Phi, psi and omega in degrees: 000134185274090187286321182302320177297321180294323181297321184285326183268345183291135172225144170293119183245134185242349176244124188245160177269145173283076196214134179292152176281135179305152180300320182295315182294318178298318182300316180302308181299314174305320180295319181289320178294321179292327180291309178298320175300316180296322182288315193251359178073018177273170173230038176303147183217132178267125187249121181258136173064041179218094182254015181306323185287344185233358179303105172081008183294129181274137172260169180295335182224029176158182180230158177269145173225142178060033182274112181250340188221145183203160178251123176274126186264097191236146174190184191283135181297324182273012173276110184301340181256015192302299186308314180300313184294323177293323180294304179305307184284326178296314181294324178295324176294324178302311185292323179288325178297324173302322181286341175271008185058040172251135176276151177216159168210132177284140183225128178264259188262007189262049175211170179266098181307315186295348176269353183278118182275072181225160182273123177232102182290162185301331179267006183244170177219146173259113188259355176166187177212163174236120177287147183211144180161176179282149185229157175304152183297324178258149169297148169282173186295325176299309182291327172296319177298317177293325177292329179291312180299314180292322173303319189284336180270354175310123183286149166290156182301315179295346176271346179253346186224130170244145185217147172269000182212168170300128177278147181295157180301325184293326176293318182298318179297315171313312181290325179296320176296325182293326176298339180264007183277137176288154178206158184305126186040039174048043177283334186049053192284351183284137176239135183247142181229131183235099183229140176047041175067026177236122171257130185235158177227137184205155174234154165265132189279107180231302187272340178111346182250007180303321173298322174296315181297324179300314180293327175296311181296324176301317181293317183301318182298312179300322180289317177297329184270008186054049179051046179299338179189195180218141181287141164292147180272138176127161186279126178088012183276171190259152170274121189267097185298132178092348178273098185284141173289161176270000000 
């Protein structure tokens, strides 16, 4: 799958068509979720034809329309890496959905959790959802306005990465992909440090979604660098050069 193309084409979409997801695309998304759950110990779930949790819910800069399908981001409460894993695995599904011509949007706390028809065990928690579905060919005026604001706020690479030397080209390309990574309220909180030949990524915990943003940014970096290596999981951990993703 051409994830670089997906990174370039992905836009957060809040207006959806009243149209079912094709069976082949639904099967693919379910396959991806099952694989991620098995590998990472998550309990993500695709919910089809259930928009109760988002119908008419106002966001800080817009509203959702015609949301009938979403991915519930569920996992164990006691998993110290839960948020990061949901960010990394959830964004991989978002990128694949983009290549299937499906629109998506990460949603944090601005929805009714009680209306979400998903399984959450006593030892589990629902940390967010990803809306998913077909979207109009053209963005709505509100979506265009949001995209314009986000584009203007995108941080420069030098604002996200500090280094004691000139960074290599693979790292530049990794950071270019990070620039296009979604994050809570577009804060782009992940800071990268390259010193003594060691690259690390870290966030300061403030709003509660920074670790999920960290997982998303790590995935984008790996894709942008053509999987030049693989990130260790955790805040402040290292990028292991030459460690290919499976």
